[in-house]
C-alpha positions as CSV (number, residue, x, y, z in Angstrom):
1,M,9.3,-46.7,-26.4
2,Q,11.7,-46.1,-23.5
3,T,10.3,-45.8,-19.9
4,T,12.0,-43.5,-17.5
5,D,13.2,-45.1,-14.2
6,F,12.5,-43.5,-10.8
7,K,16.0,-42.9,-10.1
8,D,16.7,-41.2,-13.3
9,V,13.8,-38.7,-12.5
10,I,15.3,-38.3,-8.7
11,F,18.8,-37.6,-10.3
12,G,17.1,-35.2,-12.8
13,L,15.4,-33.3,-10.1
14,F,18.4,-33.2,-8.0
15,A,20.5,-31.7,-11.0
16,V,18.0,-29.2,-11.6
17,S,17.7,-28.1,-8.3
18,A,21.4,-28.0,-7.6
19,F,21.8,-25.8,-10.7
20,I,19.1,-23.4,-9.6
21,G,20.6,-23.3,-6.2
22,V,24.1,-22.6,-7.4
23,M,22.8,-19.9,-10.0
24,L,20.9,-18.3,-6.9
25,L,24.2,-18.1,-4.9
26,A,26.1,-16.7,-7.8
27,F,23.6,-14.1,-8.2
28,I,23.9,-13.2,-4.4
29,D,27.7,-13.5,-4.2
30,T,29.4,-11.8,-6.8
31,K,33.0,-12.3,-5.7
32,S,32.6,-16.0,-6.0
33,R,30.7,-16.1,-9.1
34,P,33.2,-17.9,-11.3
35,V,33.4,-20.7,-8.8
36,F,29.7,-21.0,-8.9
37,Y,29.7,-21.1,-12.6
38,D,32.2,-23.9,-12.8
39,V,30.0,-26.0,-10.2
40,C,27.1,-25.5,-12.5
41,K,29.3,-26.7,-15.5
42,M,30.1,-29.7,-13.3
43,V,26.4,-30.5,-12.5
44,I,25.4,-30.2,-16.1
45,S,28.1,-32.4,-17.4
46,A,27.5,-35.0,-14.7
47,F,23.8,-35.2,-15.7
48,L,24.5,-35.2,-19.4
49,G,27.3,-38.0,-18.7
50,Y,24.9,-40.0,-16.8
51,M,22.1,-39.9,-19.3
52,I,24.4,-40.6,-22.3
53,R,25.7,-43.7,-20.4
54,V,22.1,-44.8,-19.3
55,N,20.7,-44.5,-23.0
56,Q,23.2,-46.6,-24.8
């Protein structure tokens, strides 16, 4: 059984809060929506890349 480190939980909470915040900004500002979507993709890929590297 694998335990979760504190820094992994903090990074996960940061990634989720950044994703939600950027999606709210994309909802508010329709002119910049594609840029906000690109930032969301970057946040998700950074989190997944980190978790894949940690779990190997």
